[in-house]
N, C-alpha and C positions, 0 to 999 in steps of 0.2 A: 708209688706206694701201694701197690696192689699185692694182696696176699693169696696164698693158696688155701682157700677156706670155703666151707659150705654155709657159713653163717653170713647173711647179708644185712642183718640188723640185730640190735641188742635191746633187751628190756630193762630199763632202769627201775629198780624196785623202790627207790626213793628213801625218804627219811623214816617213815613208819607205815605199818600196814593197817592202822585203824582208820577206816574210811570216814567216820563221823568227824574226826578232827581236821580233815583236809581243808574244808572251807575256812576254818579259823586260821590255820597255818598259811593259807593263801593270802589272807588279809595282812597277817604279820609280816610275811616275807615281801609282799608288795610294798608295804609301808617302809620297810628297811631299804628296799631298792630305790624308792623315790627319795628318801632322805640321803642315801648314798649319792645319787645323781645330783641332787640339789646342793649338798654340802661340798662335794669335790668339784662340781661345776662352778660353784661360787668362788672357791679358792683359785681355780684355774683362770677364771675370768679376771679377778682382781690382780693376780700376778702378771697377767699379760697387759692389762689396761692401765695399771697404776705405775708411773715412772719411779715412785719411791720404793717399789718392790723389785726393781730391776737390778738384783744383786745375785751372786752365786747361791746363797742360802735359799732364796725364794724361787730361783730358777729350778733348783732341784726339787723344791716343794711342789712346784707346778708339774714337774715330771711325775712325782709321786701321786698327785691327784689324778692325772691322766691315766696312770697305770691302775689305780684303784677303780676308776670308771670302767676301764677295759676288762680288768680282772674279774669283777663281779658280773659283768655283762656276759662273760663266757659261760657262767653256770646258772645264774639266777633266773633268766627268762625261761630256760628249759625246766627248772624246778617249779616255777609258777605254772607253766603249762601242764605239767604232770599232776599238780594238785587238783586241777579242774577237769582233767581228761582221763578217760578210761584207757586210752591208747597211749601207753608209756614207752613206745618203741623209739629208738634212735638208729638211723642207718649206720652202716659200718664206716662210711666216709665221714659222716657228721661226727661220729664218736671219736675217730682219730683226729679230726680237726679240733674238736673240743679239748682233747688231751693236749694237742700241740699248743694251742693258744693259752691254755691254763698254765702250762709249765713255762711258756714264753714270758708271760706277764709276771708270773710268780717269781721266777728266778731273776728276772730283770729288777723287780722290786727289792729282792734280797740284796743284790749288788748295789742298788741305788742307796739303800740305807747305810752301807759301808762308806760310800762317797760323802753322804751327808754328815756322817760322824767325822770323817777326815776334814771336811770343810769347817766343822766346829773346832777341831783340834788346831788347824792352822789359824783360825780367827782368834783363838784364845792364847795359844802358846807362841805363835809367830805373827803378832798383829802388824808389825812393820813390813813384813814380806807378803801379807795376805793378798793385796791387789796384784802382785807380781805372780805369785803361785796360782791363785784362783782367778786368772784373767778370763774374759769372756770366751776367747777362742779355745782355751784349754777346757773350760766347762762344757762347751759344745762337743768337743772331741771325746771327753770322758763319758758324757751322756750317750753319744752315738755308739761308743765302744760297748758299753754295758747292754744297750738295746740289741746290738748285733750278737754279742755273746749269748744273751738270753734266747734269741731266736734260734741260733745254731744248737744250743743245748736242747731246746724243745724239739728241733728237727731230728736230732739224733734219736730221741725216744720215740717220736712218731713213726720214723722209718723202721726202727727195730721192732716196734709193737705191731705195725701193719704187716710185717713180713712173717709174723707168727701164724700158725695154723689153728683156726678156730672151727672145730667140728661139732660143737654143741656140748653142754647147754649154753643158752645165750642170756641167762638172767644175771645182770650185774647187781650185786648187793651193795649199791651205793646210789647217791643222787646225781652223780655226774661220772663221766668216763675218765677214770684215773688209771695209772699204770698198774698198781697192785691188784685191783679187782679184775682187770683184764688178763693179767698173768695167771690168775687162778682159773680162768676159763680156757686158757690156751692148751692145745694138744701138742705134746712134744716137749723138748728140752727148752726151759726158760732160764737156765743158769746164767747165761751171758746178760740177758735183760735184767735179771735180779741183781747181778754184780754191778751193772751200769747204774741201776737205781740207787743201790746202797753206797756206791763209791762216788759217782759223779754228782747225783742229786743230793746225796748225804753230805758231800763236801760243800755244795752250794748252800746248804742249810746251816751246817755247823761252822764252816770256815768264816763266812761273813760275820756270824754272831761273835766268834772269838776275836776277830779283828775289831769289831765295835767295842767289845769289852776292853780290849787292849788300848784303844784310843781314849776311852774314858778314864782308864787307869793313868795314862800319861797326863791327861788334863788335870785330874785331881792331884797327882804328884807334883806337877808344875805349879799349881796354885798354892799348894801347901808349903812347898820348900823354896819357891822362887819369890812369891809375892808376900807371903806371911800375912795375908789379909783375909779375914773371915768374910768381910763384906763382898770382896771380889769373888771369893769362892761361892758364896750363896748366889750372887748374881749370875755367874757362869753356869752353875748347876741348874738354876732356874731356867736359863736359856736352853739347856740341853735336855731338860726333864721331859718335854713333849716328845722329842725324838726318841728318847730311851723307852718311853711308854709304848710307842709304836713298835719299836724293836722287840720288846717282850711279847706283845700281842701277836706279832707275826711269827717270830722265830721259835717261841715256846711250843706251839702246836706243830709247826713244820718239822722241827728237829725230832719231836716225838714220833711223827708219822714216817719220815723218810730215813731216819738214822737207826732206829731200833727195829728189830724184827717183829713182825706182826703175829707170830705164832703164839705168843703169850697173851694176846688180847683178842676180843671178839670184834666182828665187823661193826657191831653197834657202837663200840667205843671209838673205832676209826671214823665212823660217820659223825659222831658228836664232836670229835676233835676237828674234823674237816670243816664243820660249821663255823668254828672259831676263825680260821684263816681265810675262808672263802666268803663268808657272809658278815660276821661281826667286825673283824678288823677293818675292812674297807669303809664301813659306815662310821666307825669310831675315829678314824684318822682325822677327818676334817673337824670333828668336834674337839678333839684333843688340841689340834693346832690353833683353832680359832679361840678357844677358851683360855689358852695359856700364852698366846702371842698377841701382844698389844698392837704391833704394826699391822697384822692381818685384820684385827678387829677395827682399827681406824680406817684401813683401806675399804673394808666392807661398808662402814658408815658413810664414807665419802661417795661410794658408788650408789648407795641407796638415796642419798641426798640429791645426787645428780639426776637420778631417775624421777624423783618427786618434783 
């Protein structure tokens, strides 16, 4: 993954240029990071330790919490470092590595949310076949497959980006190394890279979102026309509501960033949107699931009681 380039490091310009606000932002983002680690770590711990949560739904929820921890760790520590440091440089290798792991965990999470929607579809629409369709071995195979696809998707972008020629300038108008800001700094033809970003990454952003919407459409249609029960409809939608909130928080900004061309908007807009899916979404996921899921709340209470 070596490139023919004269640039050996990049300068991350960060969120904003006002130096006086940097200490305040450092405290805010550090708090968000700790809440993220604590919340997702707690969910991961109870899913592993509590036998009552050893089911496909909570197996995938554990995967989601693990991804959120990794996803935010790719960007937030460097953001925090840049808030309190005057040296905002990142080496070429570190920049490509950050790009790789950001898209690895991000694309894996997008596909995982599709699997979680499918799990709810089978549980609600085919309850008698649920244990056969979503058996433990199949769940492990599905999870392994989406992690591998995410890894190779990110590897494609990291190899293609690292092979570009960067001859200067080296100022990245972003708070982390992403593909679009790097393509703007590249010298030479970036049409293939741009096409891969719009087609492959755009498909991984919009495709799963459409599949999730389709699964919820089938769930609502099934409950309305098969059961004729408003009580069952309300109960099922209540179960799915937390998952759908996570879907909207992740896919809304991601589709905006990677599907639509950036020529019609400023880099400042891109940075604000990026905060939503890199910082805000991972910290809200555990809050959404714990506040709306009685089983997770009960498991957390049992763990706390054991510790006391």
